[in-house]
LUMGUFI-796399 format. One record per residue: x, y, z negated of N, C-alpha, C in turn; residue in one letter. Coordinates in steps of 0.2 Angstrom, whole numbers. Example, Ala and Ser with C-alpha at 12.3 -4.5 7.8 and 13.67 -1.06 7.14 Angstrom:
! residues 2
<lumvex><n_c1>66</n_c1><n_c2>-28</n_c2><n_c3>-39</n_c3><ca_c1>62</ca_c1><ca_c2>-22</ca_c2><ca_c3>-39</ca_c3><c_c1>66</c_c1><c_c2>-16</c_c2><c_c3>-39</c_c3><residuo>a</residuo></lumvex>
<lumvex><n_c1>64</n_c1><n_c2>-11</n_c2><n_c3>-35</n_c3><ca_c1>68</ca_c1><ca_c2>-5</ca_c2><ca_c3>-36</ca_c3><c_c1>64</c_c1><c_c2>0</c_c2><c_c3>-39</c_c3><residuo>s</residuo></lumvex>
This chain:
! residues 78
<lumvex><n_c1>-278</n_c1><n_c2>297</n_c2><n_c3>-112</n_c3><ca_c1>-275</ca_c1><ca_c2>289</ca_c2><ca_c3>-114</ca_c3><c_c1>-272</c_c1><c_c2>286</c_c2><c_c3>-108</c_c3><residuo>m</residuo></lumvex>
<lumvex><n_c1>-267</n_c1><n_c2>285</n_c2><n_c3>-109</n_c3><ca_c1>-260</ca_c1><ca_c2>283</ca_c2><ca_c3>-106</ca_c3><c_c1>-265</c_c1><c_c2>276</c_c2><c_c3>-102</c_c3><residuo>k</residuo></lumvex>
<lumvex><n_c1>-262</n_c1><n_c2>273</n_c2><n_c3>-97</n_c3><ca_c1>-265</ca_c1><ca_c2>267</ca_c2><ca_c3>-94</ca_c3><c_c1>-263</c_c1><c_c2>262</c_c2><c_c3>-96</c_c3><residuo>a</residuo></lumvex>
<lumvex><n_c1>-254</n_c1><n_c2>262</n_c2><n_c3>-98</n_c3><ca_c1>-251</ca_c1><ca_c2>257</ca_c2><ca_c3>-101</ca_c3><c_c1>-249</c_c1><c_c2>258</c_c2><c_c3>-107</c_c3><residuo>h</residuo></lumvex>
<lumvex><n_c1>-254</n_c1><n_c2>263</n_c2><n_c3>-112</n_c3><ca_c1>-251</ca_c1><ca_c2>263</ca_c2><ca_c3>-117</ca_c3><c_c1>-251</c_c1><c_c2>256</c_c2><c_c3>-122</c_c3><residuo>n</residuo></lumvex>
<lumvex><n_c1>-246</n_c1><n_c2>258</n_c2><n_c3>-125</n_c3><ca_c1>-244</ca_c1><ca_c2>252</ca_c2><ca_c3>-131</ca_c3><c_c1>-241</c_c1><c_c2>246</c_c2><c_c3>-128</c_c3><residuo>n</residuo></lumvex>
<lumvex><n_c1>-237</n_c1><n_c2>246</n_c2><n_c3>-120</n_c3><ca_c1>-235</ca_c1><ca_c2>241</ca_c2><ca_c3>-118</ca_c3><c_c1>-228</c_c1><c_c2>243</c_c2><c_c3>-115</c_c3><residuo>n</residuo></lumvex>
<lumvex><n_c1>-224</n_c1><n_c2>240</n_c2><n_c3>-121</n_c3><ca_c1>-217</ca_c1><ca_c2>244</ca_c2><ca_c3>-119</ca_c3><c_c1>-214</c_c1><c_c2>242</c_c2><c_c3>-110</c_c3><residuo>s</residuo></lumvex>
<lumvex><n_c1>-215</n_c1><n_c2>236</n_c2><n_c3>-110</n_c3><ca_c1>-212</ca_c1><ca_c2>237</ca_c2><ca_c3>-102</ca_c3><c_c1>-214</c_c1><c_c2>242</c_c2><c_c3>-98</c_c3><residuo>g</residuo></lumvex>
<lumvex><n_c1>-221</n_c1><n_c2>242</n_c2><n_c3>-99</n_c3><ca_c1>-224</ca_c1><ca_c2>247</ca_c2><ca_c3>-93</ca_c3><c_c1>-222</c_c1><c_c2>255</c_c2><c_c3>-96</c_c3><residuo>n</residuo></lumvex>
<lumvex><n_c1>-220</n_c1><n_c2>256</n_c2><n_c3>-103</n_c3><ca_c1>-219</ca_c1><ca_c2>261</ca_c2><ca_c3>-103</ca_c3><c_c1>-211</c_c1><c_c2>262</c_c2><c_c3>-102</c_c3><residuo>e</residuo></lumvex>
<lumvex><n_c1>-207</n_c1><n_c2>259</n_c2><n_c3>-103</n_c3><ca_c1>-201</ca_c1><ca_c2>259</ca_c2><ca_c3>-99</ca_c3><c_c1>-201</c_c1><c_c2>261</c_c2><c_c3>-93</c_c3><residuo>l</residuo></lumvex>
<lumvex><n_c1>-204</n_c1><n_c2>255</n_c2><n_c3>-89</n_c3><ca_c1>-206</ca_c1><ca_c2>257</ca_c2><ca_c3>-80</ca_c3><c_c1>-207</c_c1><c_c2>265</c_c2><c_c3>-80</c_c3><residuo>a</residuo></lumvex>
<lumvex><n_c1>-211</n_c1><n_c2>266</n_c2><n_c3>-82</n_c3><ca_c1>-214</ca_c1><ca_c2>273</ca_c2><ca_c3>-81</ca_c3><c_c1>-210</c_c1><c_c2>279</c_c2><c_c3>-83</c_c3><residuo>d</residuo></lumvex>
<lumvex><n_c1>-204</n_c1><n_c2>277</n_c2><n_c3>-89</n_c3><ca_c1>-201</ca_c1><ca_c2>282</ca_c2><ca_c3>-90</ca_c3><c_c1>-196</c_c1><c_c2>283</c_c2><c_c3>-85</c_c3><residuo>q</residuo></lumvex>
<lumvex><n_c1>-192</n_c1><n_c2>275</n_c2><n_c3>-82</n_c3><ca_c1>-187</ca_c1><ca_c2>275</ca_c2><ca_c3>-77</ca_c3><c_c1>-189</c_c1><c_c2>277</c_c2><c_c3>-71</c_c3><residuo>l</residuo></lumvex>
<lumvex><n_c1>-195</n_c1><n_c2>278</n_c2><n_c3>-70</n_c3><ca_c1>-198</ca_c1><ca_c2>280</ca_c2><ca_c3>-62</ca_c3><c_c1>-198</c_c1><c_c2>289</c_c2><c_c3>-62</c_c3><residuo>a</residuo></lumvex>
<lumvex><n_c1>-200</n_c1><n_c2>292</n_c2><n_c3>-70</n_c3><ca_c1>-199</ca_c1><ca_c2>299</ca_c2><ca_c3>-68</ca_c3><c_c1>-194</c_c1><c_c2>299</c_c2><c_c3>-69</c_c3><residuo>k</residuo></lumvex>
<lumvex><n_c1>-189</n_c1><n_c2>296</n_c2><n_c3>-71</n_c3><ca_c1>-182</ca_c1><ca_c2>299</ca_c2><ca_c3>-72</ca_c3><c_c1>-178</c_c1><c_c2>298</c_c2><c_c3>-66</c_c3><residuo>e</residuo></lumvex>
<lumvex><n_c1>-178</n_c1><n_c2>293</n_c2><n_c3>-61</n_c3><ca_c1>-178</ca_c1><ca_c2>293</ca_c2><ca_c3>-54</ca_c3><c_c1>-180</c_c1><c_c2>297</c_c2><c_c3>-49</c_c3><residuo>a</residuo></lumvex>
<lumvex><n_c1>-187</n_c1><n_c2>299</n_c2><n_c3>-50</n_c3><ca_c1>-189</ca_c1><ca_c2>304</ca_c2><ca_c3>-46</ca_c3><c_c1>-186</c_c1><c_c2>311</c_c2><c_c3>-46</c_c3><residuo>a</residuo></lumvex>
<lumvex><n_c1>-183</n_c1><n_c2>312</n_c2><n_c3>-53</n_c3><ca_c1>-183</ca_c1><ca_c2>319</ca_c2><ca_c3>-55</ca_c3><c_c1>-174</c_c1><c_c2>319</c_c2><c_c3>-53</c_c3><residuo>c</residuo></lumvex>
<lumvex><n_c1>-172</n_c1><n_c2>315</n_c2><n_c3>-52</n_c3><ca_c1>-162</ca_c1><ca_c2>316</ca_c2><ca_c3>-52</ca_c3><c_c1>-162</c_c1><c_c2>314</c_c2><c_c3>-44</c_c3><residuo>d</residuo></lumvex>
<lumvex><n_c1>-159</n_c1><n_c2>320</n_c2><n_c3>-42</n_c3><ca_c1>-157</ca_c1><ca_c2>325</ca_c2><ca_c3>-37</ca_c3><c_c1>-150</c_c1><c_c2>320</c_c2><c_c3>-35</c_c3><residuo>s</residuo></lumvex>
<lumvex><n_c1>-147</n_c1><n_c2>317</n_c2><n_c3>-40</n_c3><ca_c1>-138</ca_c1><ca_c2>316</ca_c2><ca_c3>-35</ca_c3><c_c1>-138</c_c1><c_c2>308</c_c2><c_c3>-35</c_c3><residuo>e</residuo></lumvex>
<lumvex><n_c1>-146</n_c1><n_c2>305</n_c2><n_c3>-35</n_c3><ca_c1>-148</ca_c1><ca_c2>297</ca_c2><ca_c3>-36</ca_c3><c_c1>-146</c_c1><c_c2>295</c_c2><c_c3>-29</c_c3><residuo>l</residuo></lumvex>
<lumvex><n_c1>-140</n_c1><n_c2>291</n_c2><n_c3>-28</n_c3><ca_c1>-141</ca_c1><ca_c2>286</ca_c2><ca_c3>-21</ca_c3><c_c1>-147</c_c1><c_c2>284</c_c2><c_c3>-18</c_c3><residuo>k</residuo></lumvex>
<lumvex><n_c1>-149</n_c1><n_c2>285</n_c2><n_c3>-14</n_c3><ca_c1>-154</ca_c1><ca_c2>280</ca_c2><ca_c3>-9</ca_c3><c_c1>-152</c_c1><c_c2>275</c_c2><c_c3>-9</c_c3><residuo>i</residuo></lumvex>
<lumvex><n_c1>-154</n_c1><n_c2>269</n_c2><n_c3>-10</n_c3><ca_c1>-153</ca_c1><ca_c2>262</ca_c2><ca_c3>-10</ca_c3><c_c1>-158</c_c1><c_c2>257</c_c2><c_c3>-5</c_c3><residuo>t</residuo></lumvex>
<lumvex><n_c1>-162</n_c1><n_c2>261</n_c2><n_c3>-3</n_c3><ca_c1>-166</ca_c1><ca_c2>259</ca_c2><ca_c3>-2</ca_c3><c_c1>-168</c_c1><c_c2>262</c_c2><c_c3>9</c_c3><residuo>y</residuo></lumvex>
<lumvex><n_c1>-166</n_c1><n_c2>259</n_c2><n_c3>13</n_c3><ca_c1>-166</ca_c1><ca_c2>263</ca_c2><ca_c3>20</ca_c3><c_c1>-168</c_c1><c_c2>258</c_c2><c_c3>26</c_c3><residuo>n</residuo></lumvex>
<lumvex><n_c1>-172</n_c1><n_c2>253</n_c2><n_c3>25</n_c3><ca_c1>-175</ca_c1><ca_c2>250</ca_c2><ca_c3>28</ca_c3><c_c1>-180</c_c1><c_c2>253</c_c2><c_c3>32</c_c3><residuo>k</residuo></lumvex>
<lumvex><n_c1>-181</n_c1><n_c2>249</n_c2><n_c3>37</n_c3><ca_c1>-188</ca_c1><ca_c2>252</ca_c2><ca_c3>43</ca_c3><c_c1>-193</c_c1><c_c2>244</c_c2><c_c3>44</c_c3><residuo>y</residuo></lumvex>
<lumvex><n_c1>-199</n_c1><n_c2>247</n_c2><n_c3>40</n_c3><ca_c1>-203</ca_c1><ca_c2>241</ca_c2><ca_c3>42</ca_c3><c_c1>-203</c_c1><c_c2>238</c_c2><c_c3>50</c_c3><residuo>p</residuo></lumvex>
<lumvex><n_c1>-202</n_c1><n_c2>232</n_c2><n_c3>52</n_c3><ca_c1>-201</ca_c1><ca_c2>228</ca_c2><ca_c3>57</ca_c3><c_c1>-209</c_c1><c_c2>231</c_c2><c_c3>62</c_c3><residuo>k</residuo></lumvex>
<lumvex><n_c1>-214</n_c1><n_c2>232</n_c2><n_c3>58</n_c3><ca_c1>-220</ca_c1><ca_c2>233</ca_c2><ca_c3>61</ca_c3><c_c1>-219</c_c1><c_c2>241</c_c2><c_c3>63</c_c3><residuo>s</residuo></lumvex>
<lumvex><n_c1>-215</n_c1><n_c2>245</n_c2><n_c3>60</n_c3><ca_c1>-217</ca_c1><ca_c2>252</ca_c2><ca_c3>60</ca_c3><c_c1>-212</c_c1><c_c2>253</c_c2><c_c3>68</c_c3><residuo>a</residuo></lumvex>
<lumvex><n_c1>-208</n_c1><n_c2>250</n_c2><n_c3>69</n_c3><ca_c1>-202</ca_c1><ca_c2>250</ca_c2><ca_c3>74</ca_c3><c_c1>-207</c_c1><c_c2>247</c_c2><c_c3>82</c_c3><residuo>v</residuo></lumvex>
<lumvex><n_c1>-209</n_c1><n_c2>241</n_c2><n_c3>81</n_c3><ca_c1>-215</ca_c1><ca_c2>239</ca_c2><ca_c3>87</ca_c3><c_c1>-220</c_c1><c_c2>244</c_c2><c_c3>87</c_c3><residuo>i</residuo></lumvex>
<lumvex><n_c1>-222</n_c1><n_c2>249</n_c2><n_c3>82</n_c3><ca_c1>-228</ca_c1><ca_c2>254</ca_c2><ca_c3>84</ca_c3><c_c1>-224</c_c1><c_c2>258</c_c2><c_c3>88</c_c3><residuo>n</residuo></lumvex>
<lumvex><n_c1>-218</n_c1><n_c2>261</n_c2><n_c3>85</n_c3><ca_c1>-215</ca_c1><ca_c2>267</ca_c2><ca_c3>88</ca_c3><c_c1>-213</c_c1><c_c2>266</c_c2><c_c3>96</c_c3><residuo>e</residuo></lumvex>
<lumvex><n_c1>-211</n_c1><n_c2>259</n_c2><n_c3>96</n_c3><ca_c1>-208</ca_c1><ca_c2>258</ca_c2><ca_c3>105</ca_c3><c_c1>-213</c_c1><c_c2>257</c_c2><c_c3>106</c_c3><residuo>l</residuo></lumvex>
<lumvex><n_c1>-219</n_c1><n_c2>254</n_c2><n_c3>106</n_c3><ca_c1>-225</ca_c1><ca_c2>253</ca_c2><ca_c3>110</ca_c3><c_c1>-230</c_c1><c_c2>261</c_c2><c_c3>112</c_c3><residuo>k</residuo></lumvex>
<lumvex><n_c1>-229</n_c1><n_c2>265</n_c2><n_c3>107</n_c3><ca_c1>-230</ca_c1><ca_c2>271</ca_c2><ca_c3>109</ca_c3><c_c1>-226</c_c1><c_c2>274</c_c2><c_c3>113</c_c3><residuo>e</residuo></lumvex>
<lumvex><n_c1>-219</n_c1><n_c2>273</n_c2><n_c3>112</n_c3><ca_c1>-214</ca_c1><ca_c2>277</ca_c2><ca_c3>118</ca_c3><c_c1>-214</c_c1><c_c2>274</c_c2><c_c3>124</c_c3><residuo>l</residuo></lumvex>
<lumvex><n_c1>-218</n_c1><n_c2>268</n_c2><n_c3>123</n_c3><ca_c1>-217</ca_c1><ca_c2>263</ca_c2><ca_c3>129</ca_c3><c_c1>-226</c_c1><c_c2>267</c_c2><c_c3>134</c_c3><residuo>e</residuo></lumvex>
<lumvex><n_c1>-229</n_c1><n_c2>269</n_c2><n_c3>130</n_c3><ca_c1>-238</ca_c1><ca_c2>270</ca_c2><ca_c3>134</ca_c3><c_c1>-236</c_c1><c_c2>279</c_c2><c_c3>136</c_c3><residuo>l</residuo></lumvex>
<lumvex><n_c1>-231</n_c1><n_c2>282</n_c2><n_c3>132</n_c3><ca_c1>-231</ca_c1><ca_c2>287</ca_c2><ca_c3>135</ca_c3><c_c1>-227</c_c1><c_c2>288</c_c2><c_c3>143</c_c3><residuo>q</residuo></lumvex>
<lumvex><n_c1>-221</n_c1><n_c2>284</n_c2><n_c3>143</n_c3><ca_c1>-218</ca_c1><ca_c2>285</ca_c2><ca_c3>147</ca_c3><c_c1>-222</c_c1><c_c2>281</c_c2><c_c3>154</c_c3><residuo>k</residuo></lumvex>
<lumvex><n_c1>-227</n_c1><n_c2>276</n_c2><n_c3>152</n_c3><ca_c1>-231</ca_c1><ca_c2>274</ca_c2><ca_c3>158</ca_c3><c_c1>-237</c_c1><c_c2>279</c_c2><c_c3>159</c_c3><residuo>w</residuo></lumvex>
<lumvex><n_c1>-238</n_c1><n_c2>283</n_c2><n_c3>155</n_c3><ca_c1>-244</ca_c1><ca_c2>288</ca_c2><ca_c3>156</ca_c3><c_c1>-238</c_c1><c_c2>294</c_c2><c_c3>163</c_c3><residuo>e</residuo></lumvex>
<lumvex><n_c1>-233</n_c1><n_c2>295</n_c2><n_c3>161</n_c3><ca_c1>-229</ca_c1><ca_c2>300</ca_c2><ca_c3>164</ca_c3><c_c1>-230</c_c1><c_c2>298</c_c2><c_c3>171</c_c3><residuo>g</residuo></lumvex>
<lumvex><n_c1>-228</n_c1><n_c2>291</n_c2><n_c3>170</n_c3><ca_c1>-227</ca_c1><ca_c2>290</ca_c2><ca_c3>180</ca_c3><c_c1>-234</c_c1><c_c2>287</c_c2><c_c3>184</c_c3><residuo>e</residuo></lumvex>
<lumvex><n_c1>-239</n_c1><n_c2>286</n_c2><n_c3>177</n_c3><ca_c1>-247</ca_c1><ca_c2>286</ca_c2><ca_c3>181</ca_c3><c_c1>-247</c_c1><c_c2>293</c_c2><c_c3>183</c_c3><residuo>w</residuo></lumvex>
<lumvex><n_c1>-246</n_c1><n_c2>297</n_c2><n_c3>180</n_c3><ca_c1>-248</ca_c1><ca_c2>305</ca_c2><ca_c3>181</ca_c3><c_c1>-244</c_c1><c_c2>307</c_c2><c_c3>188</c_c3><residuo>d</residuo></lumvex>
<lumvex><n_c1>-239</n_c1><n_c2>305</n_c2><n_c3>189</n_c3><ca_c1>-234</ca_c1><ca_c2>307</ca_c2><ca_c3>195</ca_c3><c_c1>-235</c_c1><c_c2>303</c_c2><c_c3>201</c_c3><residuo>s</residuo></lumvex>
<lumvex><n_c1>-240</n_c1><n_c2>298</n_c2><n_c3>200</n_c3><ca_c1>-240</ca_c1><ca_c2>295</ca_c2><ca_c3>206</ca_c3><c_c1>-246</c_c1><c_c2>297</c_c2><c_c3>210</c_c3><residuo>l</residuo></lumvex>
<lumvex><n_c1>-245</n_c1><n_c2>295</n_c2><n_c3>217</n_c3><ca_c1>-251</ca_c1><ca_c2>297</ca_c2><ca_c3>220</ca_c3><c_c1>-255</c_c1><c_c2>293</c_c2><c_c3>224</c_c3><residuo>n</residuo></lumvex>
<lumvex><n_c1>-252</n_c1><n_c2>286</n_c2><n_c3>221</n_c3><ca_c1>-256</ca_c1><ca_c2>280</ca_c2><ca_c3>226</ca_c3><c_c1>-261</c_c1><c_c2>280</c_c2><c_c3>219</c_c3><residuo>k</residuo></lumvex>
<lumvex><n_c1>-266</n_c1><n_c2>276</n_c2><n_c3>219</n_c3><ca_c1>-269</ca_c1><ca_c2>272</ca_c2><ca_c3>214</ca_c3><c_c1>-276</c_c1><c_c2>277</c_c2><c_c3>213</c_c3><residuo>g</residuo></lumvex>
<lumvex><n_c1>-279</n_c1><n_c2>281</n_c2><n_c3>218</n_c3><ca_c1>-285</ca_c1><ca_c2>286</ca_c2><ca_c3>217</ca_c3><c_c1>-289</c_c1><c_c2>283</c_c2><c_c3>213</c_c3><residuo>a</residuo></lumvex>
<lumvex><n_c1>-292</n_c1><n_c2>279</n_c2><n_c3>216</n_c3><ca_c1>-298</ca_c1><ca_c2>274</ca_c2><ca_c3>215</ca_c3><c_c1>-298</c_c1><c_c2>273</c_c2><c_c3>208</c_c3><residuo>l</residuo></lumvex>
<lumvex><n_c1>-292</n_c1><n_c2>269</n_c2><n_c3>207</n_c3><ca_c1>-291</ca_c1><ca_c2>266</ca_c2><ca_c3>200</ca_c3><c_c1>-292</c_c1><c_c2>272</c_c2><c_c3>195</c_c3><residuo>t</residuo></lumvex>
<lumvex><n_c1>-286</n_c1><n_c2>278</n_c2><n_c3>196</n_c3><ca_c1>-289</ca_c1><ca_c2>282</ca_c2><ca_c3>193</ca_c3><c_c1>-294</c_c1><c_c2>286</c_c2><c_c3>192</c_c3><residuo>k</residuo></lumvex>
<lumvex><n_c1>-299</n_c1><n_c2>284</n_c2><n_c3>195</n_c3><ca_c1>-307</ca_c1><ca_c2>287</ca_c2><ca_c3>193</ca_c3><c_c1>-309</c_c1><c_c2>284</c_c2><c_c3>187</c_c3><residuo>t</residuo></lumvex>
<lumvex><n_c1>-307</n_c1><n_c2>277</n_c2><n_c3>186</n_c3><ca_c1>-310</ca_c1><ca_c2>272</ca_c2><ca_c3>182</ca_c3><c_c1>-305</c_c1><c_c2>274</c_c2><c_c3>175</c_c3><residuo>f</residuo></lumvex>
<lumvex><n_c1>-301</n_c1><n_c2>274</n_c2><n_c3>177</n_c3><ca_c1>-294</ca_c1><ca_c2>274</ca_c2><ca_c3>170</ca_c3><c_c1>-289</c_c1><c_c2>280</c_c2><c_c3>171</c_c3><residuo>f</residuo></lumvex>
<lumvex><n_c1>-293</n_c1><n_c2>287</n_c2><n_c3>168</n_c3><ca_c1>-289</ca_c1><ca_c2>290</ca_c2><ca_c3>170</ca_c3><c_c1>-281</c_c1><c_c2>291</c_c2><c_c3>167</c_c3><residuo>p</residuo></lumvex>
<lumvex><n_c1>-280</n_c1><n_c2>290</n_c2><n_c3>159</n_c3><ca_c1>-276</ca_c1><ca_c2>288</ca_c2><ca_c3>155</ca_c3><c_c1>-277</c_c1><c_c2>282</c_c2><c_c3>155</c_c3><residuo>k</residuo></lumvex>
<lumvex><n_c1>-267</n_c1><n_c2>280</n_c2><n_c3>154</n_c3><ca_c1>-266</ca_c1><ca_c2>274</ca_c2><ca_c3>152</ca_c3><c_c1>-268</c_c1><c_c2>269</c_c2><c_c3>145</c_c3><residuo>v</residuo></lumvex>
<lumvex><n_c1>-270</n_c1><n_c2>274</n_c2><n_c3>141</n_c3><ca_c1>-273</ca_c1><ca_c2>272</ca_c2><ca_c3>134</ca_c3><c_c1>-280</c_c1><c_c2>269</c_c2><c_c3>136</c_c3><residuo>k</residuo></lumvex>
<lumvex><n_c1>-284</n_c1><n_c2>272</n_c2><n_c3>141</n_c3><ca_c1>-290</ca_c1><ca_c2>270</ca_c2><ca_c3>143</ca_c3><c_c1>-288</c_c1><c_c2>263</c_c2><c_c3>147</c_c3><residuo>d</residuo></lumvex>
<lumvex><n_c1>-286</n_c1><n_c2>262</n_c2><n_c3>149</n_c3><ca_c1>-285</ca_c1><ca_c2>256</ca_c2><ca_c3>154</ca_c3><c_c1>-282</c_c1><c_c2>250</c_c2><c_c3>149</c_c3><residuo>r</residuo></lumvex>
<lumvex><n_c1>-277</n_c1><n_c2>252</n_c2><n_c3>143</n_c3><ca_c1>-275</ca_c1><ca_c2>247</ca_c2><ca_c3>140</ca_c3><c_c1>-281</c_c1><c_c2>244</c_c2><c_c3>136</c_c3><residuo>v</residuo></lumvex>
<lumvex><n_c1>-283</n_c1><n_c2>248</n_c2><n_c3>133</n_c3><ca_c1>-289</ca_c1><ca_c2>246</ca_c2><ca_c3>128</ca_c3><c_c1>-296</c_c1><c_c2>242</c_c2><c_c3>132</c_c3><residuo>a</residuo></lumvex>
<lumvex><n_c1>-294</n_c1><n_c2>242</n_c2><n_c3>139</n_c3><ca_c1>-299</ca_c1><ca_c2>237</ca_c2><ca_c3>141</ca_c3><c_c1>-297</c_c1><c_c2>229</c_c2><c_c3>142</c_c3><residuo>k</residuo></lumvex>
<lumvex><n_c1>-290</n_c1><n_c2>228</n_c2><n_c3>139</n_c3><ca_c1>-286</ca_c1><ca_c2>223</ca_c2><ca_c3>139</ca_c3><c_c1>-288</c_c1><c_c2>218</c_c2><c_c3>145</c_c3><residuo>r</residuo></lumvex>
<lumvex><n_c1>-288</n_c1><n_c2>221</n_c2><n_c3>151</n_c3><ca_c1>-289</ca_c1><ca_c2>218</ca_c2><ca_c3>158</ca_c3><c_c1>-282</c_c1><c_c2>214</c_c2><c_c3>158</c_c3><residuo>l</residuo></lumvex>
């Protein structure tokens, strides 16, 4: 049994969605990237860069015993 049985609007939407999914020549019209995804990606890149600098430094040996990874330090929200 179909979920939208006997509802012409839903039947039409289902048909159009199936046609669009199967059409390899259909031009993509939505190419936006959510702001939240960009922010999360930038935060991750920032953490990776910070981690590289943290690992390469000879200073802060005592601090590194408490926070060997930058993500550990960030999680503490100091």
